[in-house]
N, C-alpha and C positions, 0 to 999 in steps of 0.2 A: 810210383812215387815221382814227384817232381824232381827231374835230375839236378836241378840247381839247389836243391835243399839237402842239407845234412842234418839228421836227427842224432841228438847226443842223449843216452840214458845215464842217469846220474847213479853211480854205485858207490858213493862215498859213504852213505849210511850203512852199507852192508860190507863190501870189499874194504872199504876204506877204514871202517872203525873195527873190524874183527881182529886186527892184530894189536890195537893199542892196549897198553897196560892201563891207562886211565880210562875208567869206565864213564862213558858218557850217559848222564841222566835221561830217562825217557823223555821228560818235558823239553829237554833241550834238542834230542833228536827230533821230537815233533815241531820245534820252531825252526829247525834247519830245513824241515820238508816244506813247511809254508813259505819259507823265504825263498828256496829254490823254486817253487811253483810261481811266486811273484817274479821270479828273474826270468820265467818263461820255460822252465822245464815241462816236458810233458810226458816224460817217463822217469821215474824214480824206483829203484830197487830199495825198498824200505828196510828189510830185514832177511835174515835166513832162519829157517826152521831146522836148526841143529842142536845137539845136546849142550846145554850150559856149561857141563863141567869141561868140554872140549874147546868151546867158544863162549867165554863168559860174558862178552859184550853182546851176545844175541840172546840173553836170559830173558829180556823184555819184548821177544817177538809178539806175543799176543797182546801184551798192553800196547805197544806202538801201533798195531793194526786196529785196536778197539777204539783208539782215541784220534785216528786220523780225520782230518778236516778235508774230506775228499772233495775236490773240485771236477767239475764235468770236462772231459776231454783230456784228464791226465791219468795215466796208467801207473797204478801202484802195484808193484809187484813184490814176491818174496822167492828166495833161492830155496829149493828142496833137493835134497840128494837120496831120498829112500822114499817108501810108501808112508812111513810114519810121517815124514815130513810133509808129504802131500795132505794127509789127513789133518795136520795141524794147519796148514794153510788154508784149506777149505773151511775148518771150523771157525777160522779167524776172519773169515769174510773177504779175503782177497779173491778177485776175479781173474788174476793174470799169475801164474807160477812159472818159474824157470827151472824146469827139471834138467839137471846136469849130470854127466858121467865123463869120465876121463879117457883120452885115447892111449894113455899110458897104464899098463897093468900094475906096475909098482905104485904109482901115484893113486890109482884107484883104490888099492889096498890101504893105503894110509889115509885117504880123504874120505872114503865111503865104507871102509872095512869089506870090500868086495873085489873077487877077481874080475877081469874084465868082462869074461863071458857071462858071470853072474849078475855084473852090472848092466849089461846090454839087455839081459832078460827083465831084471828089475825095472830098468827104463821103460819098457813096453807097458808094465803094468802101472807104472807112475803115470804115463800118459793116458792110459785108458781109464784110470780112476778120476784123473782130472777132467777129461773130456766129458765123462759121464755126469758130472757135477757142473757142467757148464763152463768150466774153466778154460780161458785161452792159455795154451801152452807154448812156452818158448824152449825148444829143445837144445842143450848145449853140449859142446865137446870141448873139453878141457885139455890143456897141454897138446893141442893140435899141431905146435910148430917146433916141439922140443920138450924133453923131460930132464931134470936135474939128477935123476935117478938113474935113467935108461938112455939119455942122450938123444940121438936122431930119432924122429917118429916118420916113419916112411908115408909119403904123400898118398899112396894108394891105399894104405890102411886108413887114412883120415877119409877118403873119398868112400871107402866101403862103410865106414860109420856114419857119413852124411846119408848115404843110401838106406841104412837101417833106420836113422832118425826119421827121414822123409817117409818111409814107409809106415811108420806109427801113426801118421796123421797129425804131426805137429803142426802149429799155425805160424811159426817162426823158427828159424835156425841160428844159432849162434856158435861161433867158434872162438876159442880163447887160447891167446898166446900166454898162457899163465905164468910162464916162466921168464919171458921176455927174450927167448933165445932165437926167436924168428928174424930174418933178415929181409930187406925190402923184396929182393929178386924170388926168394922163395914164397914169401907171402903173397906177391902179386900173382905169380903163376898159379898158386893153389887156389886163391880166392876167385881168379877169373873162372876156373872149372867148377868151383863151388856154387857161384852165382848162376852159371849156366845149368847146373844139375836142379838147382832149387826152383827155378822157373818163377812162378808168381809168389813163391813163398818167400817173405822178407829175409834178408841175411844181415846178421849183426856181427860185428867184431869187437871183441874184449882184448885190448892191448895193455901190456905192463912195459914199463920204461926200465927195466932192470939192467940192461946192456946199452942204455941211451940210444935205442934204436925205434922207440915207441912212435916218435912224430914222424920219421922216415917211413916206417911201417903204414902209418895212417895214411900217408900221401899215396904209397904204393896200392894201398886197398882202395882209395878213390878212384884211382886209374883203372882198378880192376872191376868198378861198378858197385862197390859197396857204399851205401848211404847211410848205415846206422851204425852207431860206435858207442860202446861203454866208456864212460870217463868218470873221474872222481875228483870233486873240487879239492884244489890244493895238491894234487898229485898222489893223494893217500891211497893206501892198498897194500895188500900182500897176503899170501895164503899161509896160514899155520902149519900146513904140512907141505910145503916146499921149502927147501934150503935156500937160503939167501933171497928169499922173494921180497920184492919191493913194490912201490906203488904203481897205479894205473897212470895213463897219460891224464895229465890235468884238465878238468871241465873248461876252465877260463883260457888255458893255453890253447887246447884244441879248437875251441870255438872262435879265438882270434885268429888262428892260422886258416880256418875254414872261411872265415870272412875274408882274409885277404887273398885267397884263392877264387874268390868271386861265389862262394857258396852262401846261402841263407840259413840261420839256425833258429831265429826268432828269441835268441837268448840275450839278456842284458848282462854283458860281462862284468861291468863294474860291480852289480849286485852280488854275482857269484864271487868275485874277488874278496869282497867284504866279508862273506861267510869264511872263507879261508883266512883272513886277517883275524877274525873272531876265534876261530879254532886255534890258530898259533898262539894267541894269547892264553888261552884255556890250557893248551899243553906246555907251554913255555919253551918252545923251540921252534925253528923254521919247519915249515912244509917243504915236500919235494918239489912243488909247483914253482915256475919262475915268475909268470906274469904279475901275480899279486904282490911279489916282493919288489917289483920295477917301480910300482906306482905308490907315491905317498898319498895321503889322504885328500890332499889338494888336487892332484893330478888324476885321481883313479877315474873321474868321469870324462876324461879326455878321449878314452877308446871309442 
């Protein structure tokens, strides 16, 4: 990978929308996806295959996937937490799935209804089924830097899970600060070890800004060698099964910081900011992201 390039994966459609009370219509989601691609996004997590009773916003997962206006060179992915999710993702026609389990036993039970050992065994089956169907697999570890239920997550435990994931044959490895509890020192030290273990396997970092450390953690991770990050336009996001969960680092804010640091992203920041403005109008309240709020419509093209 070009060391001067940072890739952002848009999570607004999934992580960003999943806790919203306002149900975003399928056609609006599809419009946002097209606009994100037009803004230069090459990786978009478009949905998750979870039970609609638990996450009503994802009830249209198959409908979204069936109507995607797929563009060459763009990865359209879906999050899956169990074998049923993998089966649905395959049937929906996606060729990239994010199979994810938690480093926290308590969060695993709340998020996937599985004890950690059960989740690890299920993960192997998820990867195997995905790979046997020609699916590219991103293997995820949630709550890698702290858990609201259990507190500190031992770094050696996370590294053991990294080994477990890599042994299954995943194509990409993703760690998530799902609770936003990580700090720059902790995160930088751990991610350096993870990048070394992963070798040629791309490493992705999913950051939340719950404790207002998301962007300092982003910087620490770039110093540790991470070059792919999950973001959500407007700073949307949050897990329904984590206490006090808040949004991801914002796509436009992160891209702007990356550009200032000398990295390329290939993203048109004003176009992404306009999407955040659109959603703000739809929801009737400000979003957590900062950059889109700083620019009025006349100035938005100045970045």
